[in-house]
N, C-alpha and C positions, 0 to 999 in steps of 0.2 A: 907293654898297649896289651892288651886282649884285641881280637880282630875278631873277624867271621872264622876262618881258619882252625881258629881254639874253639870253637862252637862243636861237640859233640851232634848228631842228628839221630832221629829216630833210629833204631834196628840197632844201634851201636849198646849191647848187656847192659852197661852203664847204667843206663838210662832207667834200665828194670831192674836197677838194688834197690830197698832200703839202705840209705848212705850213714857212714859210724857217727857217733858222737862226737865235738870235739873235748877231747879234755885242757879242761880251762886251767891254769889261764893258757892263752894259746901261745902258739909259736909264734916269734916275728914274726915268717913264713905265710901262718896261715889269715896272719893282720895283713899285709903285706897281698894276698890272693884276695881279700874281702872286697882292698881298696882297688884292685884292679877290678876286679867284678861292678860297682858303681862306675866307676871312671870310666868303662864301657857303654853302663844305662847312658848318663850323662853324653859320651862324642858318641851317641848311637841317635842321644834328643836334638843334634848340635850339625842342622843342617848342613851345616861347608865339612867338618871333620867328616858327618857320617858321610857324606860323597864321597871324599878324598880317599878314605881307607875302605871303604864299600861295605857299610853297616846298612843291619835292620835296625830297623828301629825296637828296643825294648823297652819296659816299663820296671822288669824282676829280670833274675840271674840266677839262680842256684846250681852248686858247683858243682852236683856232676854233670851240668849243662855243660863245663869245661874238663871233664873227664877227671872229675877230685870227688870223690863218691864222702865228702864227710857233710854235717849238719852245717850251712855256711849259707842264707842269703839278705842276696842285693834288693831292695826297692827303691827307685825315684820316679815318679808321675804326681802329678796335681789329682785332686777331686773333681766332680760337678761343681762346686763352688770354687774351684782355686785354690785351695788351702793344698800347699805344698808338703808333700811327705817322704822323707828321703832317709832311710833305714841301711846301715849294715849289720846284722846279725848271727848267732851261735846260737847252733841249737835250740833250733823258733819250735813253740809248741803250744797248739790250739788246746786250750783248757777247758772252752767254752764257746758256746754260740748261741744261734737266735732258733726257735720253730720255723722263724721263716725262712723262704730260698729269695733268691735273685739268679737272675744270669744276662749277660749280657747280650742286646737284638741283633749283633751282628756278628755273634762267638766269639770264641776265641783263639788265637793264634801263637804259636809259640815258637822262639828263637834256633830250637832244634826240631822242628814242623818243618818243611821246605814245599809244603801243601795246604790249599785251604779245605779246613771239613768242615764240612756244612753242621750247623745245628745247635741247639744250645744246650749250656751245660750247668747245668744244676747248682749253685753255691748256697753258704748263708748269710743271711743277710748281714750281718752283725757278726765277731767272731769275737774272743778274749784272748792274745795271744801271750805265752810267756816267753822269755832268748833271755841272752845274754850281749850286751854291745858290743862292740870292737876294744874295748878295754874293762870285757870280761861284768862288768857292773849289770846284773838282772836287773830286767824293764819286765811293764806287762803294757802293753800295746794294746786297746778297746779300737777295732777301724768298722766301719762301714760301707754301702758300699762300692766303689771301683775298689779305695785303696783292701779291704777284706777280701774281693775278686782277688785280688791280684797275690794278696797274700797266701790263698788260700791254694793258689796256683801253683807258688814256687815250692810250698809244703809239700804238697803232692811228689814234686819233685825227687824230693827225698824220700819219699816212699817207695820210691819207682811204678808214681803213679802219672800219667800224661793226659793231657784237657778233654781229647776224644774215646778216652776210659770211660767219660761218666757220662757221654752222650746216649741217649736211648739209640740204643742200635735199629729197631723198628720202627720210631716214630721220632727220626733228628730235631723236629721244630716242635714237638711236646712242650708243653708249658710247665715247669717243674710247678710238681706241688706244695702248701705254702706260702703260697706268692707273695709280699708285704705290700698291697697298694699302693702306698708311697715311695716303695722302690722302684717304681717300673718309668 
């Protein structure tokens, strides 16, 4: 079981590396790692389990956050309409995105960042992502709003980018350009 002790924190050089592609078919060990990543997210959102093991709640986790520099992410969240999103992905890649941007009014957080970083993180309002599921089957995801923000945050981890890198240093609460009115 992954716990907070397994999650590396900002300052660790692995978080700034570009993660390696997973050679498909994935190994049993890589598949098990992805399963454990998703299990962590589920456990972190379960009040009893989170309290018992002192877990911070998370909706996404990238392999570099557990010191594995490979292109693997897990997501476990509900959107604003209550639709559930649960993914274990190998080699996710954003292949297209909207011109419109969005952001979370409360800012973003990260399991690898133990401090609050104020500011708006500009993200694409909609993204199209190509990836491979845990069985190596190719899939295309079209996400918008909160799930789109979450997957962009996790893919950033695969590219050595932390969310606060995207905050405008001179004006942290600057509203991003090209905001889609319906997304606010």
